[in-house]
N, C-alpha and C positions, 0 to 999 in steps of 0.2 A: 438041874439042867433041864431045859425045855426040849421037847422033841419036835417043836415047830421048825419049819423051814426058815432058814436065815437068808435074807436078800441083801445085796449091796448094790450101790450105784456107781462103783468105779474103784480103780486101784490107785494107791498112793504109795510111792516108793521114796524112802529116805535112804540115801546111799552115802556112806562115809568111805572115801578112798584114802588109803594110807601108803606112805612110802612112794609118792608120785615123783615123776621126773621134774626137777626144778624148772627147766626151761619151758615146759608146758604150762606151768602155773603162773608164769609172768607174761604170757603172750595173749594180749587182747584179741588179736586176729584169730588165734587158734580157738579160744573159747567161743568167739562169734561163729566160726565155722561149725563147731560142734553143735551149737544151739540151732543153727540153720538146718543141719542134716538130720538130727535126732527125731524130730516129729514124724517125718516121712518113714523112717526106719521102724518107728513104733506104731504106725497107723493112726497118728494124731492128725485130725483133719483141720484144714483152714488155719494154719499157723499165721500169726500176726507178725508185727515187727519185733526185731531183736534189739535189746538195749544192753550193751556191755561197756564197762568202764573199769579203770584202775582206781583203787581207793587207797588212802593212807589213813591209818588209825592214829591214836595218840602217841604211840611209841614207834620207834624205827622197825620193830618186829611185826607190828600190826599193819599189814598191807597185803594186797593181792588184787585179784581180778574178780569182779562179780558180773553176772549176766542173767538175763531172764528173757523168755519168749512166752507170750500169752497167745493162746489159740482158742478157738471156739470150744468152750467147756473143758479146757486143760491149761496147764502151765508147766514149764520146766525152768528151774533156776540152778545156777552153778556158782559156787563161791570157792575161790582158791586161797590157800594160805601157804605161801612159799617158805616161810620160816619154819613151818612144821611139816612140810611136804604132804599136806592134806588138801582134799577137795571134798566139799559137801554138795550133794545134788539132791534136789527135790523134784519129783515128777508126779503130777496128778492128772488123771484123765477120768472123765465120767463114764468110761467104759474100761474093760479089762485090756491090758496090753502085756506083751511078753516081758516080764520083769527080768528073766534070765538074759534075754538079748540086751536089755538096757544095761544090766550090770556088767556083762561080758564086754560090750562095746565100750562103755565108759572106762572100765578098768584097763582095757587094752590101750585106748587112746591116751590116757594119762599115765600109762606104764606103772600102775599101782602094784605094790607088792602084797597088799592085803586089803580087805574091805569088810565093812560092817553094814549089814542090810536090815532095814526095818520095812515091813510091808503092812500097810493099813488098808482095811476094806472100808472105804468111805460110804456113808449113808446106810450102814448096816442096821437093819431092823429085823425083828422076829415076827413071823407070821403074815406079813403083808409086803408085797413089792413096794419099793419107795415111790414109784409113780402113782400108787393108789392110796397113799397116806393122806389123811386130813391135815392140811397145812394152814388151817384157819388161824391157829395161834401164832404161827410165824408171821402172818401178815400184820400183826399188831406190835411188832418189834419196835422198840424206841431206843435210839442211841443215847447213852448217858455218859458224859465225860467230855474231854477236850482233846483234840488231836494235837494241840499245841502244849500240852502239859509236860 
């Protein structure tokens, strides 16, 4: 284990909410409202437009509501699964935000009975702040593959 200082460039929360209230999971307007309010509550600046829609999978049980808001250097996505009473939330910001407030707020809004939390420290490097890294190699990135595959 290195004794060097570790630096990160933002927080990334993956939140699985369990035992959620079914009527919240089917309500497009509710998910839209949550996505519009959450960035301000978490200190995420310059939120962009919200995109929320109801989706239907290949079976009758595979359906729900999905939504996303993109902000300057951040995003929040919500995916509901009414048949299993679950919600999956993904929040990334290039700065730290209060993960506890995010978890408490979302758990309360969706009336979750339990939650699973994963927190990632994005851009984590050892010994040098991310804004001082040599990114020359990243500039030569080449996309290989097809988006239509």
